[in-house]
C-alpha positions as CSV (number, residue, x, y, z in Angstrom):
1,M,10.3,-19.9,32.4
2,A,6.9,-20.6,30.8
3,N,7.2,-17.5,28.7
4,E,10.7,-18.5,27.6
5,R,9.5,-22.0,26.7
6,M,6.6,-20.5,24.7
7,N,8.9,-18.0,22.9
8,L,11.5,-20.7,22.1
9,M,8.7,-23.0,20.7
10,N,7.4,-20.2,18.5
11,M,10.9,-19.4,17.2
12,A,11.4,-23.1,16.5
13,K,8.2,-23.3,14.5
14,L,9.1,-20.2,12.5
15,S,12.6,-21.4,11.9
16,I,11.6,-24.9,10.8
17,K,8.7,-23.6,8.6
18,G,11.0,-21.0,6.9
19,L,13.8,-23.6,6.4
20,I,11.4,-26.1,4.8
21,E,9.8,-23.5,2.5
22,S,13.1,-21.9,1.4
23,A,14.7,-25.3,0.9
24,L,11.9,-26.5,-1.3
25,N,11.9,-23.3,-3.3
26,L,15.7,-23.5,-3.7
27,G,15.6,-27.2,-4.8
28,R,19.2,-28.1,-4.0
29,T,21.4,-29.6,-1.3
30,L,22.0,-27.1,1.6
31,D,25.4,-26.3,3.0
32,S,26.7,-24.6,6.1
33,D,26.6,-21.1,4.4
34,Y,22.8,-21.2,4.0
35,A,21.5,-18.5,6.4
36,P,18.1,-20.1,7.4
37,L,20.0,-23.3,8.2
38,Q,22.4,-21.4,10.4
39,Q,19.5,-19.8,12.2
40,F,17.9,-23.2,12.7
41,F,21.0,-24.5,14.5
42,V,21.1,-21.4,16.7
43,V,17.5,-21.8,17.7
44,M,18.1,-25.5,18.5
45,E,21.1,-24.6,20.6
46,H,19.0,-22.1,22.6
47,C,16.3,-24.8,23.1
48,L,18.9,-27.3,24.3
49,K,20.5,-24.8,26.6
50,H,17.2,-23.7,28.3
51,G,17.1,-24.8,31.9
52,L,20.5,-26.5,31.9
53,K,22.1,-27.2,35.3
54,A,25.4,-25.5,35.9
55,K,28.5,-27.7,36.6
56,K,31.0,-26.1,39.0
57,T,34.6,-26.2,37.8
58,F,37.8,-24.5,38.8
59,L,37.1,-21.7,36.3
60,G,33.5,-21.2,37.5
61,Q,30.1,-22.6,36.4
62,N,29.9,-24.3,33.0
63,K,26.7,-25.0,31.0
64,S,27.0,-27.3,28.0
65,F,24.3,-29.3,26.1
66,W,26.9,-31.8,25.0
67,G,26.2,-34.0,28.1
68,P,22.6,-34.7,27.2
69,L,23.5,-35.4,23.6
70,E,26.0,-38.0,24.6
71,L,23.2,-40.0,26.2
72,V,21.6,-40.6,22.8
73,E,24.0,-43.3,21.8
74,K,22.9,-45.3,24.9
75,L,19.2,-44.9,23.8
76,V,19.7,-45.3,20.0
77,P,22.6,-47.5,18.9
78,E,22.7,-45.8,15.5
79,A,23.8,-42.5,17.2
80,A,27.0,-44.1,18.4
81,E,28.6,-43.5,14.9
82,I,28.0,-39.7,14.9
83,T,29.1,-39.4,18.6
84,A,32.4,-41.2,17.7
85,S,32.9,-39.0,14.7
86,V,32.3,-35.9,16.8
87,K,34.9,-37.0,19.4
88,D,37.4,-37.8,16.6
89,L,37.2,-34.3,15.0
90,P,40.6,-32.6,15.7
91,G,39.4,-29.0,15.5
92,L,36.8,-29.3,18.4
93,K,38.1,-28.3,21.8
94,T,35.0,-27.3,23.7
95,P,31.8,-29.2,24.6
96,V,29.7,-26.5,22.8
97,G,31.6,-27.1,19.5
98,R,31.0,-30.9,19.9
99,G,27.3,-30.3,20.5
100,R,27.0,-28.1,17.4
101,A,28.8,-30.7,15.3
102,W,26.5,-33.5,16.6
103,L,23.4,-31.5,15.5
104,R,24.8,-31.1,12.0
105,L,25.7,-34.7,11.6
106,A,22.2,-35.8,12.9
107,L,20.5,-33.5,10.4
108,M,22.7,-35.0,7.6
109,Q,21.5,-38.5,8.7
110,K,17.9,-37.2,8.6
111,K,17.4,-38.7,12.1
112,L,17.4,-35.6,14.3
113,S,13.7,-35.9,15.2
114,E,14.2,-39.6,16.1
115,Y,17.1,-38.9,18.4
116,M,15.3,-36.0,20.1
117,K,12.2,-38.0,20.7
118,A,14.2,-40.8,22.2
119,L,16.0,-38.3,24.5
120,I,12.8,-36.5,25.6
121,N,11.1,-39.8,26.4
122,K,13.8,-40.5,29.1
123,K,13.0,-37.8,31.6
124,E,14.8,-39.6,34.4
125,L,18.1,-39.3,32.5
126,L,17.5,-35.7,31.5
127,S,16.7,-34.7,35.1
128,E,20.5,-35.0,35.8
129,F,21.2,-32.2,33.3
130,Y,18.1,-30.0,33.3
131,E,15.9,-28.2,35.7
132,P,12.4,-29.5,36.3
133,N,10.8,-26.6,34.3
134,A,13.2,-26.7,31.4
135,L,12.0,-26.9,27.8
136,M,13.3,-30.4,27.3
137,M,11.4,-31.6,30.4
138,E,8.1,-30.0,29.4
139,E,5.5,-30.5,26.7
140,E,7.1,-27.9,24.4
141,G,10.1,-30.2,23.9
142,A,7.9,-33.0,22.6
143,I,6.2,-30.5,20.2
144,I,9.6,-29.3,18.8
145,A,10.7,-33.0,18.4
146,G,7.5,-33.6,16.4
147,L,8.1,-30.5,14.2
148,L,11.6,-31.8,13.4
149,V,10.1,-34.7,11.4
150,G,9.4,-32.2,8.5
151,L,13.2,-31.7,8.1
152,N,13.6,-35.2,6.7
153,V,12.7,-33.9,3.3
154,I,15.8,-31.6,3.3
155,D,19.2,-32.7,2.0
156,A,22.2,-31.1,3.8
157,N,25.9,-31.5,3.4
158,F,28.4,-30.1,5.9
159,C,32.2,-30.0,6.0
160,M,33.3,-30.0,9.7
161,K,37.1,-29.9,9.3
162,G,37.5,-26.3,8.3
163,E,34.7,-24.8,10.3
164,D,35.3,-23.1,13.7
165,L,32.3,-24.3,15.7
166,D,33.9,-23.5,19.1
167,S,33.9,-19.7,18.7
168,Q,30.6,-19.1,16.9
169,V,28.2,-16.6,18.5
170,G,24.7,-18.1,18.9
171,V,22.5,-15.0,18.4
172,I,19.0,-15.4,16.7
173,D,18.5,-13.1,13.8
174,F,14.8,-12.1,13.9
175,S,14.9,-10.0,10.7
176,M,14.3,-12.9,8.3
177,Y,11.2,-14.1,10.3
178,L,9.9,-10.5,10.5
179,K,10.2,-10.0,6.8
180,D,8.5,-13.3,6.2
181,G,5.7,-12.2,8.4
182,N,5.3,-8.9,6.5
183,S,5.1,-10.7,3.2
184,S,2.1,-12.8,4.3
185,K,-1.5,-11.9,3.7
186,G,-3.3,-9.0,5.2
187,S,-5.9,-11.2,6.8
188,E,-3.2,-12.4,9.2
189,G,-2.3,-8.9,10.5
190,D,-3.4,-9.5,14.1
191,G,-1.5,-12.8,14.2
192,Q,1.6,-11.1,12.9
193,I,1.5,-8.3,15.5
194,T,1.1,-10.8,18.3
195,A,4.0,-12.9,17.0
196,I,6.1,-9.8,16.8
197,L,5.2,-8.8,20.3
198,D,6.0,-12.3,21.5
199,Q,9.4,-12.0,19.8
200,K,10.0,-8.6,21.3
201,N,9.2,-10.0,24.8
202,Y,11.6,-12.9,24.1
203,V,14.3,-10.5,23.0
204,E,13.8,-8.3,26.1
205,E,13.9,-11.5,28.3
206,L,17.0,-12.7,26.6
207,N,18.6,-9.2,27.0
208,R,17.8,-9.3,30.7
209,H,19.5,-12.7,31.0
210,L,22.5,-11.5,29.1
211,N,22.8,-8.5,31.3
212,A,22.6,-10.8,34.4
213,T,25.3,-13.1,32.8
214,V,27.5,-10.1,32.1
215,N,27.1,-8.9,35.7
216,N,28.0,-12.4,37.0
217,L,31.0,-12.5,34.7
218,Q,32.1,-9.1,35.9
219,A,31.8,-10.3,39.5
220,K,33.9,-13.4,38.6
221,V,36.5,-11.2,37.0
222,D,36.7,-9.0,40.1
223,A,37.0,-12.1,42.3
224,L,39.8,-13.5,40.0
225,E,41.6,-10.1,40.1
226,K,41.5,-10.2,43.9
227,S,42.7,-13.8,44.1
228,N,45.4,-12.9,41.6
229,T,46.6,-10.1,43.8
230,K,46.6,-12.4,46.8
231,L,48.6,-15.0,44.8
232,T,51.1,-12.4,43.7
233,E,51.5,-11.4,47.4
234,E,51.9,-15.0,48.4
235,L,54.4,-15.5,45.6
236,A,56.4,-12.5,46.8
237,V,56.3,-13.9,50.4
238,A,57.5,-17.3,49.0
239,N,60.3,-15.7,47.1
240,N,61.4,-13.9,50.2
241,R,61.3,-17.1,52.2
242,I,63.3,-18.9,49.5
243,I,65.9,-16.1,49.7
244,T,66.1,-16.4,53.5
245,L,66.4,-20.2,53.2
246,Q,69.2,-19.9,50.6
247,E,71.0,-17.5,53.0
248,E,70.6,-20.0,55.9
249,M,71.9,-22.8,53.7
250,E,75.0,-20.8,52.8
251,R,75.4,-20.0,56.5
252,V,75.0,-23.7,57.4
253,K,77.5,-24.7,54.8
254,E,80.0,-22.2,56.1
255,E,79.5,-23.5,59.6
256,S,79.9,-27.1,58.5
257,S,83.1,-26.4,56.7
258,Y,84.4,-24.5,59.7
259,I,83.5,-27.5,61.9
260,L,85.2,-29.9,59.6
261,E,88.4,-27.9,59.6
262,S,88.3,-27.6,63.4
263,N,87.8,-31.3,63.7
264,R,90.9,-32.0,61.6
265,K,93.0,-29.8,63.8
266,G,91.5,-30.7,67.2
267,P,91.8,-33.8,69.4
268,K,89.8,-37.0,68.9
269,Q,87.6,-36.4,72.0
270,D,86.3,-33.3,70.5
271,R,85.4,-35.1,67.3
272,T,82.6,-37.1,68.8
273,S,80.9,-34.0,70.1
274,E,81.5,-32.3,66.8
275,G,80.2,-35.4,64.9
276,Q,77.0,-35.2,66.9
277,A,76.8,-31.5,66.1
278,L,77.5,-32.3,62.5
279,S,74.8,-34.9,62.3
280,E,72.4,-32.5,63.8
281,A,73.4,-29.9,61.3
282,R,72.9,-32.4,58.5
283,K,69.5,-33.2,59.8
284,H,68.7,-29.6,59.9
285,L,70.1,-29.2,56.4
286,K,67.9,-32.0,55.1
287,E,64.9,-30.5,56.7
288,E,65.7,-27.1,55.2
289,T,66.2,-28.7,51.7
290,Q,63.0,-30.6,52.0
291,L,61.3,-27.4,53.0
292,R,62.9,-25.7,50.1
293,L,61.7,-28.4,47.7
294,D,58.2,-28.1,49.2
295,V,58.3,-24.3,48.7
296,E,59.5,-24.8,45.1
297,K,56.7,-27.2,44.4
298,E,54.2,-24.8,45.9
299,L,55.7,-22.0,43.8
300,E,55.3,-24.1,40.7
301,I,51.7,-24.9,41.6
302,Q,51.1,-21.2,42.2
303,I,52.7,-20.3,38.8
304,S,50.5,-22.9,37.0
305,M,47.5,-21.6,38.8
306,R,48.5,-18.1,37.7
307,Q,48.8,-19.2,34.1
308,E,45.4,-20.9,34.3
309,M,43.9,-17.8,35.8
310,E,45.4,-15.7,33.0
311,L,44.0,-18.2,30.5
312,A,40.6,-18.0,32.2
313,M,40.8,-14.2,32.2
314,K,41.4,-14.2,28.5
315,M,38.6,-16.6,27.9
316,L,36.3,-14.5,30.1
317,E,37.3,-11.4,28.2
318,K,36.6,-13.1,24.9
319,D,33.2,-14.3,26.3
320,V,32.4,-10.8,27.5
321,C,33.3,-9.4,24.1
322,E,31.0,-11.9,22.4
323,K,28.2,-11.1,24.8
324,Q,28.7,-7.4,24.1
325,D,28.5,-8.1,20.4
326,A,25.4,-10.2,20.9
327,L,23.9,-7.4,23.0
328,V,24.6,-4.8,20.3
329,S,23.0,-7.1,17.6
330,L,20.0,-7.7,19.9
331,R,19.6,-4.0,20.5
332,Q,19.7,-3.4,16.7
333,Q,17.1,-6.0,16.2
334,L,15.0,-4.5,19.0
335,D,15.2,-1.1,17.3
336,D,14.2,-2.8,14.0
337,L,11.3,-4.4,15.9
338,R,10.2,-1.1,17.3
339,A,10.4,0.6,13.9
340,L,8.4,-2.3,12.4
341,K,5.9,-2.0,15.2
342,H,5.4,1.7,14.5
343,E,5.0,1.0,10.8
344,L,2.5,-1.8,11.5
345,A,0.6,0.6,13.8
346,F,0.5,3.3,11.1
347,K,-0.7,0.7,8.6
348,L,-3.3,-0.4,11.1
349,Q,-4.5,3.1,11.6
350,S,-4.7,3.7,7.8
351,S,-6.6,0.4,7.3
352,D,-9.0,1.4,10.1
353,L,-9.5,4.8,8.4
354,G,-10.1,3.0,5.1
355,V,-12.6,0.6,6.8
356,K,-14.5,3.6,8.3
357,Q,-14.7,5.3,4.9
358,K,-15.9,2.1,3.3
359,S,-18.4,1.6,6.0
360,E,-19.7,5.2,5.5
361,L,-19.9,4.6,1.8
362,N,-21.7,1.3,2.3
363,S,-24.2,3.1,4.6
364,R,-24.8,5.8,2.0
365,L,-25.3,3.1,-0.7
366,E,-27.7,1.3,1.6
367,E,-29.7,4.5,2.1
368,K,-29.8,5.1,-1.7
369,T,-30.8,1.4,-2.2
370,N,-33.6,1.8,0.4
371,Q,-34.8,5.0,-1.3
372,M,-34.7,3.3,-4.7
373,A,-36.6,0.3,-3.3
374,A,-39.2,2.7,-1.8
375,T,-39.5,4.5,-5.1
376,I,-39.8,1.1,-6.9
377,K,-42.5,0.1,-4.5
378,Q,-44.4,3.4,-5.1
379,L,-44.1,2.9,-8.9
380,E,-45.3,-0.7,-8.6
381,Q,-48.3,0.5,-6.6
382,R,-49.0,3.2,-9.2
383,L,-48.6,0.5,-11.9
384,R,-51.0,-1.8,-10.1
385,Q,-53.5,1.1,-9.7
386,A,-53.1,2.0,-13.4
387,E,-53.6,-1.7,-14.3
388,R,-56.7,-1.9,-12.1
389,G,-58.0,1.4,-13.8
390,R,-57.3,0.0,-17.2
391,Q,-59.0,-3.3,-16.4
392,S,-62.0,-1.4,-14.9
393,A,-62.2,0.8,-18.0
394,E,-62.0,-2.3,-20.3
395,L,-64.8,-3.9,-18.2
396,D,-66.9,-0.7,-18.4
397,N,-66.3,-0.5,-22.2
398,R,-67.2,-4.2,-22.5
399,L,-70.4,-3.7,-20.5
400,F,-71.3,-0.6,-22.4
401,K,-70.8,-2.4,-25.7
402,Q,-73.0,-5.3,-24.4
403,D,-75.7,-2.9,-23.2
404,F,-75.8,-0.4,-26.1
405,G,-74.4,-2.3,-29.0
406,D,-77.8,-3.7,-30.2
407,K,-79.5,-0.3,-29.6
408,I,-76.9,1.5,-31.6
409,N,-77.2,-0.9,-34.5
410,S,-81.0,-0.7,-34.5
411,L,-80.7,3.2,-34.4
412,Q,-78.3,3.1,-37.3
413,L,-80.6,1.0,-39.3
414,E,-83.5,3.4,-38.5
415,V,-81.3,6.3,-39.5
416,E,-80.5,4.6,-42.8
417,E,-84.1,3.8,-43.3
418,L,-85.1,7.4,-42.5
419,T,-82.4,8.9,-44.8
420,R,-83.6,6.6,-47.5
421,Q,-87.2,7.8,-47.0
422,R,-86.0,11.4,-46.8
423,N,-84.1,11.0,-50.1
424,Q,-87.1,9.4,-51.7
425,L,-89.4,12.2,-50.3
426,E,-86.9,14.9,-51.6
427,L,-86.9,13.2,-54.9
428,E,-90.7,13.1,-55.0
429,L,-90.7,16.7,-53.9
430,K,-88.5,17.7,-56.7
431,Q,-90.7,15.8,-59.2
432,E,-93.8,17.4,-57.7
433,R,-92.2,20.8,-57.9
434,E,-91.2,20.2,-61.5
435,R,-94.6,18.9,-62.3
436,R,-96.3,21.9,-60.6
437,L,-94.0,24.3,-62.4
438,Q,-94.9,22.8,-65.6
439,S,-98.6,22.8,-64.7
440,N,-98.3,26.5,-63.6
441,R,-96.6,27.4,-66.8
442,S,-99.4,25.7,-68.7
443,I,-102.2,27.1,-66.6
444,P,-101.2,30.6,-65.1
445,G,-104.5,31.3,-63.6
446,R,-104.3,28.4,-61.1
447,G,-101.1,29.6,-59.4
448,S,-102.8,31.5,-56.7
449,Q,-105.2,28.7,-56.0
450,K,-102.5,26.1,-55.5
451,S,-100.0,28.2,-53.5
452,E,-101.6,27.2,-50.3
453,P,-101.2,23.4,-50.9
454,K,-97.6,24.1,-51.9
455,T,-96.8,25.8,-48.6
456,D,-98.6,22.9,-46.8
457,G,-96.3,20.4,-48.5
458,K,-93.2,22.5,-47.6
459,H,-94.2,22.4,-44.0
460,K,-94.7,18.7,-44.1
461,I,-91.2,18.2,-45.5
462,Q,-89.6,20.3,-42.8
463,E,-91.5,18.4,-40.1
464,E,-90.2,15.1,-41.6
465,N,-86.6,16.6,-41.6
466,V,-86.9,17.4,-37.9
467,K,-88.1,13.9,-37.2
468,L,-85.2,12.4,-39.0
469,K,-82.6,14.6,-37.2
470,K,-83.8,13.5,-33.7
471,P,-82.9,9.8,-33.9
472,L,-79.6,10.8,-35.7
473,E,-78.6,13.0,-32.8
474,E,-79.6,10.3,-30.3
475,S,-77.4,7.8,-32.1
476,H,-74.4,10.2,-32.0
477,R,-75.0,10.8,-28.3
478,L,-75.0,7.1,-27.4
479,Q,-71.9,6.2,-29.5
480,S,-68.7,6.5,-27.3
481,H,-66.3,5.2,-29.9
482,P,-65.3,7.2,-33.0
483,V,-67.5,7.1,-36.1
484,D,-66.4,4.4,-38.5
485,E,-65.1,5.2,-41.9
486,Q,-68.2,3.6,-43.4
487,D,-70.5,6.2,-41.7
488,Q,-68.4,9.1,-42.9
489,P,-69.5,9.0,-46.4
490,L,-73.1,8.9,-45.3
491,L,-72.7,12.0,-43.1
492,S,-70.6,13.7,-45.7
493,E,-73.3,13.0,-48.2
494,Q,-75.9,14.9,-46.1
495,P,-76.1,18.5,-47.2
496,Q,-75.7,20.1,-43.8
497,M,-74.1,23.5,-42.9
498,C,-70.5,23.9,-41.5
499,Q,-70.6,24.8,-37.8
500,L,-67.6,27.2,-38.1
501,C,-68.0,29.1,-41.4
502,Q,-71.8,28.5,-41.8
503,E,-71.5,27.4,-45.5
504,D,-74.5,25.9,-47.2
505,G,-75.0,22.2,-47.6
506,S,-74.0,21.9,-51.2
507,L,-70.4,21.0,-50.5
508,P,-69.4,17.6,-48.7
509,K,-68.7,17.9,-45.0
510,N,-66.4,16.1,-42.5
511,V,-67.0,14.9,-38.9
512,C,-64.4,16.0,-36.2
513,K,-63.3,12.9,-34.3
514,N,-62.8,14.9,-31.1
515,C,-66.0,17.1,-30.8
516,R,-68.2,15.1,-33.3
517,G,-69.1,18.4,-35.1
518,I,-69.7,18.8,-38.8
519,F,-67.2,21.0,-40.7
520,C,-66.2,21.7,-44.2
521,D,-62.8,20.7,-45.8
522,A,-61.3,24.2,-45.2
523,C,-62.2,24.1,-41.5
524,S,-61.0,20.5,-40.8
525,T,-57.7,20.1,-42.7
526,N,-55.6,18.8,-39.7
527,E,-55.0,15.3,-38.3
528,L,-53.8,14.3,-34.8
529,P,-53.5,11.1,-32.8
530,L,-56.4,10.9,-30.2
531,P,-56.6,8.8,-27.0
532,S,-59.3,6.7,-28.6
533,S,-57.2,5.6,-31.6
534,I,-53.5,5.1,-32.4
535,K,-53.7,6.4,-36.0
536,P,-54.0,10.2,-36.7
537,E,-57.7,11.2,-37.1
538,R,-59.2,14.3,-38.8
539,V,-60.1,17.1,-36.4
540,C,-61.5,20.7,-36.7
541,N,-59.2,23.7,-36.4
542,P,-60.4,24.8,-32.9
543,C,-59.9,21.2,-31.6
544,H,-56.5,21.1,-33.3
545,E,-55.4,24.3,-31.5
546,H,-56.9,23.1,-28.2
547,L,-55.2,19.6,-28.4
548,M,-51.8,21.2,-29.4
549,K,-51.9,23.4,-26.3
550,Q,-52.9,20.4,-24.2
551,Y,-50.1,18.2,-25.6
552,S,-47.5,20.9,-25.2
553,T,-48.3,21.5,-21.5
554,S,-48.6,17.8,-20.4
555,P,-45.2,15.8,-20.7
556,S,-46.9,12.5,-21.1
């Protein structure tokens, strides 16, 4: 009973929710042909029938929810109008039809929830019609009455005169609720499956009750058939008795007529005795006639009972046909539910497979993300190390400049001073040579005498050149940065020999920015960007080949 109450409450929720949503989407007054509205009345009928006490009649047990609905007019005076209207409808012959008409009129008045609340609050009155664990006696009935308040927004219009409410089959069509459940979101898949399973359990429970009802009806039909055979036998016995009584009456009439004729012919003394016999015969005749009348009355009663039994048989056969149709429709709905269950199970498996694939893909992406993060960390560490190396190199360069900048400048000044002295000495040497040549030409005999001082002066000049080269080489060794463009003309002006082709010092020379060697223009025609400068610098041919090989092997 608890499962039935829960299933009926869930069906009432689905029916009321679907009816309100469809009515608001439709946006017009609803009539009796609207399918969700018909299903709502069927669900309400099942809720009102749940746990009804059976009333015993001549034709058997009868369950009708019209009795509890009649009590509403005593609780709410406004309901007396619809109760009177239902009783005045000419086409309604059964209590079930009156109850269905009452529900429709209450919905048209938009007071169905008010009437149901007033009825549920009077449990002492409902206990006469319902079992203690019925839906109307428990909390589920109050919940359904509260849900009915939402139907006040619906406008309905019904025509009761042409509608056959007595013979309608009250079977719940679960297909519309199942379709509505399938059209909802995917996030509600588990709730839909549980709702469908609840509906399936309810259908199986209802099928079991219907099977039990059919078995009871079959037993009643068998009992009626047995009683019908007994009544036919009793009727035959009564007919035979009537025939015997008619024969006795005819015999009594013949005897009475014979006695009358004998009395007319016989003496007066015999008339008294014959009169007594005649009175006794008349008494016996009255008794027989009274017995005949009683038998005829009993026969009429038996005939009426037989007619009633035939009518009951027809109604039972009709009810059995309706139950069989309801069972067929319920079986079809059960098959649809099973097919839908298989489909949902297949969808659930496919969704689980998709979730597994997505989880695997997410794990792979997470692994790649972790690898990229580790690589980024390594690159950041390398970047920090490179930055620290660059900062340390800049610091060393700054310290080197601070330590050796003044010394380099002083050495450059000394080199300039020495080159100036050298040039001056060379110039004086040239003048001395010219002067001596002129003096030798003028005095040829003195050449042998002055050759010795000449060689002595030559040795002095060479010694001075060696002294000048030493500070120049020391300045080049201390300098870490490339030679400035201002120093290049000074070096190029010095008449030194090319280190590659060994040409004399008459032509200008260039300084290789890579090896700091002195080369002629033919041996230093190429330019390349060096690590010490961004702009291309002049390099010698061997350094050019070496740097090109180094650049081609290293990708950076």
